[in-house]
Legacy VTK file of the C-alpha trace (Angstrom):
# vtk DataFile Version 3.0
C-alpha trace
ASCII
DATASET POLYDATA
POINTS 78 float
4.703 10.934 12.047
2.595 11.087 8.809
-0.616 9.517 8.316
-1.659 8.277 4.953
-5.009 7.016 3.963
-4.585 4.580 1.062
-5.988 2.147 -1.298
-4.535 -0.485 -3.762
-6.176 -2.459 -6.634
-5.054 -5.599 -8.008
-6.275 -8.431 -10.134
-7.713 -10.515 -7.273
-8.038 -10.744 -3.525
-4.779 -11.361 -1.025
-3.474 -14.833 -1.964
-4.693 -14.992 -5.495
-3.546 -11.554 -6.517
-0.626 -11.705 -9.124
-0.738 -8.093 -10.170
-1.022 -4.700 -8.460
-2.752 -2.061 -10.804
-2.225 0.958 -8.502
-1.379 2.547 -5.017
-2.917 5.824 -4.229
-2.901 7.645 -0.959
-3.910 11.186 0.733
-2.583 12.991 3.665
-5.121 15.627 3.968
-8.083 14.223 2.011
-7.667 16.999 -0.760
-4.501 16.132 -2.573
-3.917 12.511 -3.723
-0.872 10.706 -4.932
-1.331 7.834 -7.361
1.084 5.359 -9.187
1.121 2.326 -11.256
4.974 1.973 -10.769
6.131 -0.846 -8.461
9.369 1.088 -7.687
7.561 4.080 -6.590
5.228 1.988 -4.371
8.237 0.312 -2.859
9.567 3.882 -2.148
6.334 5.113 -0.641
5.938 1.965 1.449
9.291 2.043 3.041
9.201 5.809 3.662
10.031 6.052 7.604
7.560 7.572 10.178
4.451 6.944 8.127
1.306 5.131 9.446
-0.681 3.636 6.555
-4.371 3.576 7.132
-6.835 1.410 5.015
-9.755 -0.956 4.895
-8.912 -4.422 5.440
-5.185 -3.714 4.893
-3.932 -6.145 7.188
-5.640 -9.094 5.636
-5.296 -7.663 2.009
-3.102 -4.976 1.124
0.018 -5.926 3.383
-0.448 -9.478 1.974
-0.135 -8.369 -1.536
2.419 -5.843 -0.969
4.730 -8.279 0.681
3.972 -10.980 -2.102
4.072 -8.754 -5.156
6.291 -6.170 -4.469
8.842 -8.316 -2.415
8.884 -6.060 0.780
8.579 -7.028 4.407
5.874 -5.136 6.127
4.316 -5.646 9.522
0.946 -4.989 11.000
2.527 -2.099 13.029
3.255 -0.203 9.947
-0.428 -0.374 9.091
LINES 1 79
78 0 1 2 3 4 5 6 7 8 9 10 11 12 13 14 15 16 17 18 19 20 21 22 23 24 25 26 27 28 29 30 31 32 33 34 35 36 37 38 39 40 41 42 43 44 45 46 47 48 49 50 51 52 53 54 55 56 57 58 59 60 61 62 63 64 65 66 67 68 69 70 71 72 73 74 75 76 77
């Protein structure tokens, strides 16, 4: 399993957010992946065998990803 430490930025907090500006992550703390493309975000977030690690990800990021990107994520993935 891969561990990815991530952060995302949007135009508001969880339920007020209407746009994601970016998603970035690292697996080793040295190399960072960054995108502003929603299709790329969906691809990354749907990759199997990845545990996403982030600050407040259940109450914010997961809510925003589900609403804005239209994908179904659960807390077990975060």
